[in-house]
N, C-alpha and C positions, 0 to 999 in steps of 0.2 A: 483481400478478404471482402471488399465491397463489390457487389454485383453492379453491372453496367446497363441496367434497364431504365429507360426514361418513359414517362416523366417522373417516376417515383424515385430514381436514384441518379445522381450526378456521376459522370465518368471521372474516375480518378487515375492519375498517373503514378506508377510505383516510384517511391523515393527511398532514400537511404537514411533519412532521419525523420522522426515524427514531427507533427505540427504542434509546437509548444504553445502558440497562442490559443488554438482551439482547445487543447488540453486544459490550460489554465482557465479559459472561459467556462468550459464544462464544470470544472472543479468548483469554481466560485458560484455557480448556480445553486449549489447546496449550502452555501453560507447564509445563515439567517440574519435578520436585523440585529439580533443580540450578539452575533459573532460565533454561534455554534456551527460546527461542521456536521451537518446531517448526512445520512446516507443509508443505503441498504447494506448492512454489514455482513457481507458475504465472505466467508473464509475459504478461498479456493485451494488452500493447501490441505485442509481437513474436511472440506465438503460440508460445512455447516453454516447456518444463518439463524437469526432470532426466531424465525417460524418453526425451525426444527426443535427449538427449546420452548415453544409456545410463549415466547416473550413479546414478539411484535414490535420491537424497538427499532426505530429508524432515526433517533435523535443523535446528538453529538457522541462522538467516540474519541477518547484520548489517543487512540492508536493513529488517528489522522493528524495529530499535532505536528509532526515533522513538516508538514506543509507551511507552517508558520515560518520556518527558516527559508523555504523555497521562495515564498512570496516576498519576504524581506530581501533576499538576494536579488530578485528581479527588480524590486523598487530601488535598491542601491545602484543598480546598473542603469535603470531608466525611471527616474522619479515621476510620480504622478499623484496629485493630491487626492483624486477620487479613489484610486486603489489603495493609497496609504490609509485612508479612513476605514476601508474594509479590513485591512490588516490590523489596524489598532483595535477594532472590535473583536477580531479573532484572538488577539493577544489578551485582551481584557477578559474574554469569556474563559479561555483556558486557565488563566491565572486566578480566576474567581470561582471556578467550579470545584469547590473543595467540600469534602465531607467533614463531619465534626472531628474525625481522627486525623485530618490533614492529608489523607489520601485523596487523589482526585476523584471526582464523580465521573460516571460514564466510562468505567474501565472494563466493561464486559465484552465489548466488541461483538463477536458472533453469538454470544449467549445473552446479549442485551443487558438490561438492568438486573438480570438474575445474579450477576456477580458485582460485588462492591469492594473487592480487595484483589490485588494481584501486582506482582513486581514489574512485569514487562510493560503494561499499559500505563502505569504510573511513570515508569522511566521514559517512555516515548512522549508523554505529556511534558516532562521537564526538558527533554532533548529539543522538542519543538520550540519551547519558550526561549531556551538558551541560544539556539541557532538564530532565532529571531532577533535577539539582543546582539549577537555577534555581527550580524549583517546590517542591522537597521536601528540600533539603539538611538541614533541621532533623531529619529522620528518620534521619540517619546521624551517626556520631561524627566528630570532626575528623580522626582518623587515616584513616578510610575516604574522606572527602572529599579529603584530600591525595593518597591513593593514586590515586583516580580521575583527578584533575587531572594527576598525573604520567603516568598511562597515556595520556591524550589528547595531552599534549605529546610523549611518545615516538613516538606514532603519527604526529603531524604531521611529525616528523623523518624517520620511516620513509618518508613520502610524498614526500620530496625526490626519490625516484626518478622522480617525475612532474614534469618541468619544473623541477627544482631547488627545489621548494617554491613556485613562482610559476606564473602562468598560462602554459601551453605553447602555442606556435603551432599545433601539431597536436592540441590537447586538445579534449575534448568540452565544450560550453558549460555544461550543467547540472552536470557534475562539477567543473569548475574553480570555478564559483560556490559549490558546496557546500563546497569546502575554505575559501573565504573566510568562509562562514557559521560554520564551525568556529572560525576565528580570532576572529571577532566575539563568539561566545558564550563562548569561553575568556577573552577580555578582560573581558566582562561578569561572568562568574562569579568570576574571581580579582581583578578591580579593577586589573589590569595593563594600562596604556594604552600601553606601550612600542612595541607593534607597529601602532599605528593609522596611522602614516604609510605603512607598507608595504601595509596594507589599502586605503588610498585609492589608491595606485598600481595595485594589482590590479584594483580596480573600474574605474578609468579605462581600463586596458588592455582589460578584458573588454567594456566598452561599445563602445569604438572597434572592437574586432575582431569582435564577434558580433552587435551589434544591427542590425536592419534596419527602419528607419522605413517607415510607409505600408502595413503589412499588418495587418488588412484595409482600414484607412482612414488618413487623415491624423493621426488622434489616437492611433494605435496603433503599437506596434513588436513585431515577433517577434524571435527570436534564432536565428541560424544554429547548427545542431547542430555542424557542422564549418565553421570560418571559411574554409577553402580552397574551399568550394563557392560562394563569392561569384562566382568567375570563370566557371565553367562551368554552375552550377546544382546545386541539392540541396535537402534538406528543412530547414525550420525545426523547432525542437524541438517534439515532441508536447506537447499541452496539459497533461498531468499533471505535467510536469517544471517548470513555470514558478514554483512556489513556491520552488524551489531557487535561482532567480535573484532573485525579488522580495524575499525575506527578507533576504539580505545587502545589497541596495540600500537597503532601508528602514532596516536597522540602521546602515548606513553613513551615511545621512542623519542619524539620531538621534545617533550618536556623533561624527560629524565636522562636522555642521552644514552639509553641502553640499546645497543645494536641488536640484541637477541629479540627484542620486541618487534623490530622492523622485519627481521628474518622470519619470525613466526607469522606476521601479517602477510608476507609474500607467499609463504607456503599455503595459507588459507585462500589467497587469491587464486593460486594455481589449482587448488582443489575444486573451486567453482568452475574455472575456465576448462580444465581438462576433463571434468565430469560432464560437460554439456553434451547435448545431442542434437541432431538435425531431424526436424519433423517432416511430415508428408508434404508440407508446402515449401520445403527447402530452407526453413528458417532455424536459426540457432536458438536453442531453448535450455533453460536451467534444468538440471536433473532434479528429481524428487528427493531421494535420499540414498545413502548406502546403508546396507545392513551388514554389520560385522560381528562374527562370532569366532571363537577359538579355532574352528576348523573350516570356516568359509567366509567369503566376502562377496556380497551380492549387491547389484545396483537396481534401483527402480527409477525409471525416467518419468512415468506418467501414471495417473492424471496429475497435471502440474500447472501452476499459474503461468500466466503471461504478464498481466498487470501485477506489479509487486516485486519486480527485479531491482528496483531503484536503489535501496539502501546497500545492497551488495555491490552494485555497480559504482555507487558513490565511494565506497571504501576502496575498491580496486582503483578508481581514478586518482584518489588522493594518495594511494601508495605510489602510483606511477609518477606523481608529481615530485615525489621524494626520490624514488629509484626508477628511472624510465625503463620500460620494459615493452619491447615490440610485440611480444606474444600477447600480452594483456591488453595493449592498445588495440590490436586487431580483433580480440575477443569483444571488446566494448563496441567497436564499430559494427560488428555483426549483430550485437544485441540492439543497437539503435535501429538497424534495418528491420529487426523482428518487431520492435515497437511500431515502426512505420507500416509494416505489412498488416498488423493486427489492429490498427487504429481505425475507428469508425469516423465518418465525416464530422460527427458532433464533437469529436475530441477524445473520447474515452477509448480504452483498449479492451479487446476481448479479455475476460478474466482468466480463462484457463481452456484447456481442451481435454476431452476424453472422459469427463465425469458423466456426460449424458444427462445432466440436470441443469438447474439454474446456475450452478457453480461455474459453468462455462460462459454464460452470457450476461449475468447481472453484474454491473461494474460497481465495485466497492470504492468509496471515496478514500478509505484508509490506505489501501494498496496503491492507489493513484497518488496519494500524498507522498508516498515513498519514492515513487517514479519522478514526481516533481523535484524532489531534492536533487536527484541526479541530473535531470534534463534542464533545470533552471541554471545549473552551474555550467551547462554546455554553452549558454548564451552570454558571452561576454558583453554584448550589446544587443538586447532583444529588438531594437529598432524603434524609431520614433512613433510608428503606428501601432506598436504592440498592445498598449493599454486600450487604445481605441477599439481594436479588434476584440480584445478580451471583454470589454464592458458593453459591447454592442450585442443585444440579445440574438440568439439563434432562432429564427422563425420556423425552421424545418423540424419535422417529426423524425426521430431516429429509431431504427429497429435493428437489433442484432439477434439472430436466430440459429439454433441447431434444428434438427428434425424433431426434437422433443421439448424444447423450451424456447420461449420468445421473450426478449426484453424489448420494451418500447418506452419512450419518454417524449413528452412535448410540453413545453412550458414548465409548470410546476408539477405536472402529473407524470407518474411512472407506473408501469405494471409489469408483472411477469406472468405470462400465460402459457398454457399448453396449446398445441395445435387443436383444431376442431376434432372432436371425438375422444380426446384424452382429457383427463380430469384432475391431474395431480397438482397443477399450478394455476392458481387464480388469486394472485397477490396483487394488491393495489395500494399505492401510497402517494404522498406529495412530498416534494423537496423541502417544504416549509413546515412539515409536521414531524413530531417526534415518535409517532406510532404509525404503523401501517396495518392493513387487515386482509382477511381472506373473504372472498365472495363465495358463500356456501350454496349448494344447490337448493332450489326453492322447496324441494320436498323434504328438507331436513328441518329440525327445530332450532337451528342456530340463529343468532341475532343477525338481521340483515346488515350488509356493509354500509358503513357511514356514507351518506350522500357526498360529503366533502371529498372522500377518497375515490369516488367513482371517476374513471377516465373517460371523458367524452369521446365518442367515436373511436374507441380502442381498436387497433388493428387486430384482425383475426385471420389465421392462416390454416390451410388444409395440407396435410401430408399425403402425397400420392407416390406411386412407384417411381416417377421421374423427377420428384423434387417437391418444393413447397409452392403453393399458390395462395394468393390473397383472396379472401371471400367477403370481407366487409365492403361497404360501398362508399366509404369516406373518400373525398378528393383532396384531402390535406397533403401538401407537398411532403414527401417522405424519402429518406434515405434508407435503403435496406442492405444490411450486411449479413454475411452468412459464415458459419463454421461447419464444415463437413457435410454440407448439403447444397442443393442448387435451388435458386429462386426462379420460378417460372413466370412470375408476374401475376396480375389479377385475372381472375376468371371472367 
């Protein structure tokens, strides 16, 4: 993905695994002094972001919380006092960001603060906190652990507004399963098994209501996103959500001893692996979704994310630890190579391909948080220099572009711009700010962009018949990476 033009870009050698230290470093640049995980909340599955909802939010998102577990696992493998303090701030923020109704704040993700309620983003908030305790509770005192557990319990009660706390007939499959994952993790962390019978009932209902055997083959099962679509037709869950179903099924098997839960988890793993496709760069990619109706079964591969495969891969790997499977292991290896191929030198991944918009290039911390869950578990020992690399600032400017959208970041500044002569993207923000803005044309009557959000010497590119050329005059050291276009260097 990275062009090999100097002095703006370093030559990179293809690898079969992504650079975890650079990914972690990039992710932590979005963590504020208070422990919030800021980000441009780009949903590369549905192609939306807060600008499309006129919300302009780039503050904390509870959908990023699974990173709490990933950072905790890295700290357990390679302790570091500096990184531990960052993690504690992250845990405190997520466990303190509560609304009056005990749902978490900042659950809107790609719709920003326009949404103040929702099952999935509350569930991921608790999943992150509980994974954090699972891996690194020794880094917190007992009172803090008890407080976090109490917050998760209160949040579960608050979520009784969805189905009375149990799977709702009109619920969304991945969201209902995510709540069961919270219940299982809470039982594991606290040692309280009193709710296991209810959990078994929930899993049985979800299997009966949502699972669809035979897609794409007899050994696989997909899951209906909405169970009511069984009658007239609709989509099965997109591939990146399957970890939210696989993990509770696997944990249900381990805690309840029911073989059928493991069998169902394996079938879901095969659905993801056998529905995958190979893109124009020869990389293995998650499929978008299957559309199933009484008389037809159709698949859509793209546009689809790259960053964000992590929770599904995490579920697949955890299944393989219980039931080794060469096919699934080989699939994970190919996905690691996909990450490596689409990783920018700064550490983030390309978000997606084929949207032709910012959805392809603007990296979302939330999807990268899910990738961290998988990739942190890859590193049994990150190495003695891991945290030194992570905590050493990256001085280079990073650019990722298609011929229609350009992401750039340097220090705390980021922007999403169109090439010269195109005007749809003029978004500017800072990693330490909870809002971003649009720079409107001078001849409009809009309020000027806040000076704090302006990107000094922002890179500007020109689209021509033979590729992209840089037209600004900054000499800042820059890494330029491309998707579906060619970079020809500066004019």
